[in-house]
C-alpha angles and dihedrals in degrees: 000000000000117000114240119227102222092189089070094054115117092232095052114092121226113274121201128183111227122227120237091259091050090050090052091048091050094051092046094046093053096029092234138128121240089248090064092064121097111261135243125189115245090233095053109136093232093062099033094112096046096080094231132176131193110288095036118121123225122205112210116198111204124190117230129186090219104034100032100220125002126189124223125185130215132185114227114235136175113263151130 
């Protein structure tokens, strides 16, 4: 059976792994620590192809009819 690439599905928002400098910029801009970000498991299907490890930050770009595009951020953690 052919494997399905969930990242290409129309209902899955774009997921981008931030660089270390982008993580630093994010925490300084919002005056937060990485631990304050919502979490995402490293084995989540949406980030499977991003080669992530715990401590990485994922930027999720969601489309909105009112706001256009809106970024969300998640901290990668070990898990299920």
